[in-house]
C-alpha positions in Angstrom: 9.4 -106.6 -44.7 12.9 -106.7 -45.8 12.9 -109.6 -42.9 10.7 -111.5 -44.4 12.4 -112.4 -48.0 13.5 -115.9 -47.1 10.5 -117.3 -45.4 10.0 -119.8 -48.2 12.7 -122.0 -46.5 10.2 -122.7 -43.8 8.5 -124.3 -46.3 11.1 -125.8 -48.3 12.7 -128.1 -45.6 9.5 -129.3 -44.1 8.0 -130.9 -47.4 8.9 -131.0 -51.2 7.8 -128.7 -53.8 5.0 -129.7 -56.0 3.7 -128.3 -59.1 0.4 -127.0 -57.8 -3.2 -127.8 -59.1 -6.4 -126.3 -58.8 -7.2 -129.4 -56.5 -3.8 -128.8 -54.4 -2.7 -126.5 -52.2 0.5 -124.3 -53.2 3.7 -124.3 -51.3 6.0 -121.1 -51.2 8.0 -122.6 -54.0 4.8 -123.6 -56.4 4.1 -119.8 -55.5 7.4 -118.2 -56.3 8.1 -120.6 -59.1 4.7 -119.4 -60.9 5.4 -115.8 -60.4 8.7 -115.8 -61.7 7.4 -117.6 -64.9 3.9 -115.0 -65.3 4.7 -111.9 -63.8 4.4 -109.0 -65.9 6.7 -106.7 -64.2 10.1 -109.4 -64.2 8.8 -109.8 -68.2 9.1 -106.2 -68.7 12.4 -106.0 -67.3 13.8 -109.0 -69.1 12.7 -106.6 -72.3 14.8 -104.0 -71.4 17.9 -107.0 -70.8 17.0 -107.7 -74.3 17.0 -104.1 -75.4 20.7 -103.7 -73.9 21.4 -106.8 -75.7 20.5 -105.6 -79.2 22.4 -102.4 -78.1 25.8 -104.3 -78.0 25.1 -106.3 -81.1 24.6 -102.8 -83.3 27.6 -101.1 -81.5 29.7 -104.4 -82.6 28.2 -103.6 -86.2 29.3 -100.2 -86.2 33.1 -102.1 -86.7 32.2 -103.0 -89.9 31.5 -101.4 -93.3 28.3 -100.7 -94.6 27.2 -101.6 -97.8 24.4 -99.9 -100.0 22.8 -100.2 -103.2 21.2 -97.6 -105.3 19.1 -96.9 -107.9 17.1 -94.1 -109.7 15.3 -93.1 -112.8 13.8 -90.0 -114.0 12.4 -88.6 -117.1 13.9 -85.0 -118.3 11.9 -82.0 -119.7 13.8 -78.7 -120.9 17.6 -78.0 -120.1 19.5 -81.0 -119.4 23.0 -82.3 -119.8 23.5 -85.3 -122.4 26.0 -87.7 -120.4 27.1 -89.0 -124.0 28.4 -86.0 -125.3 27.9 -83.7 -122.0 26.5 -81.0 -124.3 23.6 -78.9 -123.0 20.1 -80.4 -124.8 16.8 -79.3 -124.7 15.4 -82.6 -125.9 13.0 -84.6 -123.9 15.3 -88.0 -122.0 15.0 -90.8 -119.9 17.5 -91.6 -117.8 18.1 -94.9 -115.1 21.2 -95.1 -112.7 22.9 -97.9 -110.6 25.0 -97.2 -107.5 27.1 -99.9 -105.4 29.0 -98.3 -102.0 30.8 -99.1 -99.4 32.7 -97.0 -96.4 34.3 -98.3 -93.4 35.6 -96.2 -90.6 39.4 -96.5 -90.0 39.6 -94.1 -86.9 37.7 -92.5 -84.7 39.3 -91.4 -81.6 38.2 -95.4 -80.3 34.7 -94.1 -80.0 33.5 -97.2 -81.4 35.5 -99.7 -79.2 34.6 -97.6 -75.7 30.7 -97.8 -77.1 31.4 -101.7 -77.3 33.0 -101.9 -73.9 30.5 -99.6 -72.3 27.4 -101.7 -73.8 29.0 -105.1 -72.5 28.9 -103.4 -69.4 25.2 -102.1 -69.4 24.3 -105.6 -70.5 25.9 -107.0 -67.6 24.2 -104.3 -65.4 20.9 -105.0 -67.3 21.0 -108.9 -66.3 22.2 -108.0 -62.7 19.0 -105.7 -62.8 17.0 -108.6 -63.8 18.1 -110.9 -60.9 17.1 -107.7 -58.5 13.7 -107.3 -60.0 13.3 -111.1 -59.4 14.7 -111.2 -56.0 12.5 -108.5 -55.2 9.8 -110.2 -56.5 10.5 -113.3 -54.5 10.7 -111.1 -51.4 7.1 -109.6 -52.1 6.0 -113.3 -52.5 7.4 -114.3 -49.4 6.6 -111.3 -47.4 2.4 -112.0 -48.4 3.0 -115.8 -47.7 4.3 -114.8 -44.2 0.6 -112.8 -43.5 -1.1 -115.8 -44.7 0.6 -118.0 -42.4 0.6 -115.9 -39.5 -2.8 -115.5 -40.4 -4.0 -118.9 -40.8 -2.0 -119.7 -37.2 -4.3 -117.2 -35.6 -7.2 -118.6 -37.0 -5.9 -121.9 -35.6 -5.5 -120.6 -32.5 -9.3 -118.4 -32.4 -10.9 -121.9 -33.3 -9.3 -123.7 -30.4 -10.2 -120.8 -28.1 -14.0 -121.5 -29.4 -14.0 -125.3 -29.0 -12.7 -125.0 -25.5 -15.8 -122.7 -24.8 -18.4 -125.2 -27.3 -17.0 -127.8 -24.8 -17.6 -126.0 -21.7 -21.0 -124.8 -23.0 -22.0 -128.4 -23.8 -21.0 -129.8 -20.0 -22.7 -126.7 -18.2 -25.5 -127.3 -20.3 -26.2 -130.6 -19.0 -25.3 -129.7 -15.6 -28.1 -127.1 -16.2 -30.6 -129.5 -17.6 -29.7 -132.1 -14.3 -29.9 -129.1 -11.9 -26.5 -129.1 -10.9 -25.6 -125.3 -12.4 -27.6 -122.5 -12.4 -28.9 -121.0 -15.4 -26.9 -117.8 -15.0 -23.7 -119.7 -15.6 -24.9 -120.9 -18.2 -25.5 -117.8 -19.6 -22.1 -116.7 -18.7 -20.4 -119.4 -21.0 -22.7 -118.6 -23.7 -21.5 -115.1 -24.0 -18.1 -116.2 -23.4 -18.5 -118.4 -26.6 -20.0 -115.8 -28.7 -17.6 -113.7 -27.7 -14.8 -116.6 -29.1 -17.0 -117.0 -32.1 -17.0 -113.5 -33.1 -13.0 -113.5 -32.6 -12.7 -116.7 -34.9 -14.9 -115.3 -37.4 -12.5 -112.4 -37.3 -9.6 -114.2 -37.6 -10.8 -116.6 -40.4 -11.8 -113.7 -42.6 -8.4 -111.9 -41.7 -6.9 -115.3 -43.3 -9.5 -115.1 -46.2 -8.5 -111.6 -47.0 -4.5 -112.4 -46.6 -5.2 -115.6 -49.3 -6.8 -113.3 -51.4 -3.9 -111.0 -51.5 -1.5 -113.2 -52.4 -3.7 -115.0 -55.6 -3.9 -111.4 -56.4 -0.2 -111.1 -56.3 0.3 -114.1 -58.3 -2.1 -112.4 -60.8 -4.2 -115.8 -60.6 -7.5 -115.5 -62.2 -10.5 -114.4 -59.9 -12.1 -117.8 -60.9 -9.5 -120.6 -59.9 -9.1 -122.1 -56.4 -6.6 -121.2 -54.4 -5.1 -121.8 -50.8 -1.5 -122.7 -49.1 -0.3 -125.4 -47.7 0.4 -125.0 -44.1 4.0 -125.9 -43.0 4.3 -128.0 -39.6 6.2 -125.4 -37.9 6.9 -127.3 -34.8 8.7 -129.5 -36.5 11.4 -126.7 -37.9 14.4 -126.5 -35.6 15.4 -123.6 -34.8 19.3 -122.8 -34.9 21.4 -121.2 -32.3 23.4 -119.1 -34.9 25.6 -116.4 -34.2 25.7 -113.5 -37.0 28.5 -111.1 -37.5 27.7 -108.1 -39.3 31.1 -107.2 -41.0 31.8 -110.7 -42.4 28.2 -111.0 -43.7 28.7 -107.6 -45.6 31.8 -108.6 -47.0 30.3 -111.9 -48.4 27.3 -109.6 -49.5 29.0 -106.9 -51.4 30.4 -109.5 -53.3 27.3 -111.8 -54.5 24.3 -109.5 -53.9 23.1 -108.2 -57.7 21.7 -105.2 -56.0 25.7 -103.9 -55.8 26.6 -105.6 -58.8 24.3 -103.8 -61.1 25.7 -100.3 -60.2 29.2 -101.7 -60.4 28.6 -102.3 -63.8 26.9 -99.3 -64.3 29.6 -97.6 -63.1 32.2 -99.1 -65.5 30.1 -98.7 -68.5 29.9 -94.6 -67.4 33.6 -94.9 -67.6 33.7 -96.2 -71.1 31.3 -93.9 -72.1 33.3 -91.0 -71.0 36.1 -92.2 -72.9 33.8 -92.5 -76.0 32.4 -89.2 -75.6 36.3 -87.8 -75.6 36.6 -89.7 -78.9 34.5 -87.1 -80.7 37.2 -84.8 -80.4 39.5 -86.8 -82.4 40.0 -86.6 -85.8 37.9 -89.4 -88.0 39.5 -91.1 -90.7 36.9 -93.4 -93.4 38.0 -95.3 -96.1 35.3 -96.4 -99.3 34.7 -96.9 -102.7 31.7 -96.9 -105.3 30.8 -98.7 -108.5 28.5 -96.4 -110.7 26.6 -97.2 -114.0 23.6 -95.7 -115.9 21.6 -95.7 -119.1 20.6 -92.4 -121.1 18.1 -92.4 -123.9 16.4 -89.2 -125.8 13.0 -89.6 -126.9 11.6 -88.4 -130.3 11.8 -89.3 -133.9 14.9 -87.2 -134.4 17.2 -88.7 -131.7 18.7 -91.2 -134.1 20.4 -94.5 -133.1 21.2 -95.0 -129.8 23.2 -97.7 -127.7 20.9 -100.5 -126.2 20.2 -100.7 -122.7 22.7 -103.3 -121.8 25.7 -101.7 -123.9 25.1 -98.5 -121.8 25.3 -100.2 -118.5 28.4 -102.0 -119.3 29.9 -99.0 -121.3 29.2 -96.4 -118.7 30.4 -98.2 -115.5 32.8 -96.5 -113.6 34.5 -97.2 -110.1 36.0 -95.1 -107.1 37.8 -95.3 -104.0 38.3 -92.6 -101.3 40.4 -91.7 -98.4 38.6 -89.2 -96.0 39.8 -87.1 -93.3 37.4 -85.3 -90.8 39.3 -83.0 -88.4 36.7 -81.3 -85.7 37.2 -77.5 -85.0 34.2 -76.3 -83.7 31.0 -78.1 -83.3 28.3 -76.2 -81.4 29.6 -77.4 -78.1 28.3 -80.9 -79.1 31.5 -83.0 -77.9 32.0 -80.8 -74.5 28.6 -81.6 -73.8 28.3 -84.9 -74.1 31.8 -85.6 -72.3 30.5 -83.5 -69.3 27.1 -85.2 -69.3 29.2 -88.8 -69.3 30.9 -87.5 -66.4 28.2 -86.4 -64.4 26.2 -89.7 -64.6 30.0 -91.3 -63.5 29.9 -89.1 -60.7 25.7 -89.6 -59.9 26.7 -93.4 -60.2 29.4 -93.6 -57.8 27.1 -91.8 -55.2 24.5 -94.4 -56.0 26.9 -97.0 -55.3 28.4 -95.4 -51.7 24.8 -95.0 -50.5 23.4 -98.7 -51.6 26.5 -99.8 -49.5 25.5 -97.6 -46.8 22.0 -99.2 -47.3 23.3 -102.9 -47.2 25.5 -102.3 -44.1 22.7 -101.1 -42.3 20.2 -103.4 -43.1 22.8 -106.4 -42.5 23.5 -104.5 -38.9 20.0 -103.5 -38.5 19.1 -107.6 -39.2 21.7 -109.2 -37.0 20.7 -107.0 -33.7 17.0 -108.1 -34.7 17.7 -111.8 -34.7 19.7 -111.3 -31.4 16.4 -109.7 -29.8 14.4 -112.0 -32.0 16.1 -115.1 -30.0 15.3 -113.6 -26.7 11.8 -113.1 -27.2 11.4 -116.5 -28.6 12.8 -118.0 -25.4 11.0 -115.8 -23.5 7.6 -116.4 -25.7 7.9 -120.0 -25.3 8.3 -120.4 -22.0 6.0 -118.1 -21.2 3.4 -120.3 -23.2 4.6 -123.5 -21.6 3.6 -121.9 -18.0 0.5 -120.7 -19.3 -1.2 -123.5 -20.5 0.0 -125.5 -17.2 -2.1 -122.3 -15.4 -4.4 -123.0 -17.9 -4.9 -126.5 -17.4 -5.5 -126.1 -13.8 -7.9 -123.2 -14.0 -9.5 -125.4 -16.6 -10.3 -128.1 -13.5 -11.1 -125.7 -10.9 -13.6 -124.4 -13.2 -15.1 -127.6 -14.1 -15.1 -128.6 -10.2 -16.9 -125.4 -9.4 -13.9 -123.8 -7.6 -13.8 -120.6 -9.7 -16.3 -118.6 -11.9 -16.6 -117.6 -15.5 -14.4 -114.8 -15.3 -11.4 -116.0 -14.1 -11.8 -118.8 -16.7 -12.2 -116.2 -19.4 -9.4 -114.6 -18.4 -7.1 -118.0 -18.5 -8.5 -118.3 -21.7 -7.6 -114.8 -23.0 -4.1 -115.4 -21.2 -3.5 -118.4 -23.2 -4.8 -117.0 -26.7 -2.2 -114.3 -26.1 0.5 -116.6 -24.9 -0.3 -118.8 -28.0 -0.5 -115.8 -31.1 2.9 -114.3 -29.0 4.8 -117.7 -29.3 3.6 -118.1 -33.1 4.6 -114.6 -33.9 8.3 -114.8 -32.2 8.9 -118.4 -33.6 8.0 -117.2 -37.3 10.3 -114.1 -36.7 12.7 -115.6 -35.5 13.1 -118.3 -38.5 12.8 -115.2 -40.9 15.6 -113.1 -39.6 17.8 -116.3 -39.4 16.9 -117.1 -43.2 17.6 -113.3 -43.8 21.2 -113.0 -42.7 21.8 -116.8 -44.8 20.0 -114.6 -47.7 22.6 -111.9 -47.5 25.5 -114.8 -48.2 23.9 -116.1 -51.4 21.6 -113.4 -53.0 19.5 -116.6 -55.0 17.1 -118.6 -53.0 17.4 -121.6 -55.5 21.0 -121.9 -53.5 19.3 -121.8 -50.0 17.4 -124.8 -51.1 20.1 -126.6 -52.0 22.4 -126.0 -49.4 
């Protein structure tokens, strides 16, 4: 199905995109736009990208100092320390304290900076992954749209065969009524028409099933009307293009999000290794705090005590501190994080190399398939032309009574096979050509504009 990813251009160059309505037939551009706006999997991928954005903001905020306000209130019973006299007391008391503290890391082995850098690349990778998911959805829509076009083409060809049989049946019936033909000849034509009717019914049901599958892929409600607008494929020109594998790959490697996403992940993995190594470095932080509180002894023998506001003012204290933390033994935590980060980087490198190989293989096979498809298309078109001439001659002979129903039916079957093969090779060649052009853009909008 990979060769189908650009089938939408077949329709884009034939008729303009319009917003779909229930009474209108949908173009491929309509289907793609609707899917991009409403597909659940694509929305979930967008949430993952949003998560990466939040992680980046959080890592940047780690450079700023924190600020915390605290308060507590307690009732003391039994042995306690009187904060006014610093003496032991057994009197019941109540206390209330307030604190405001702030701290900031001055140096932590550049762990925070490397984490910010890693999260930046992870966000870029997420955006590219979203484009990959978007293109994958487009490919799926285009693939099913191709199936609908092909199925409807077969339905149209089968209908033409049925019309031919019914026309001959009508002619033979009239001749039998006038005594110019035997009844047996009419039965033969009726048998042929019945077989063509069965073929048409099967083709019609197959086309209906293909439309239903596309509708389900778009996640439309079951009660909504849906059908596609068939393009006039005969008006679409087939370009005599030539594609070089290496040239296309060089362009595709720079524009396709499937490679960019892994490349950004690789950059992020390198930063994650540096961040993990920072855990082995001494950490230096600075901070400060403001404290005040209130204390009151309960009971009649407590005597006169300072008021609440006075105590809050008089008990005020401040502090500044500088903290140095030197890691000596951390139960292999830092070493484990470093090794895991290196393993992730190695795995990402292998994934990137594998994806490059897969991409090159796809492009190489696509170029070869295009060349083969061009030869098949030319042969199928020539065969269809000769088959039509042969059938026209056979039809005239049959109407003149110079040949029997068996030969006529065989000619009709040959014509039907030639028509379906011409349709298949024509669509296939256009798809393969557009696939090659897609590799050089990576975005379906660019193809439409150009």
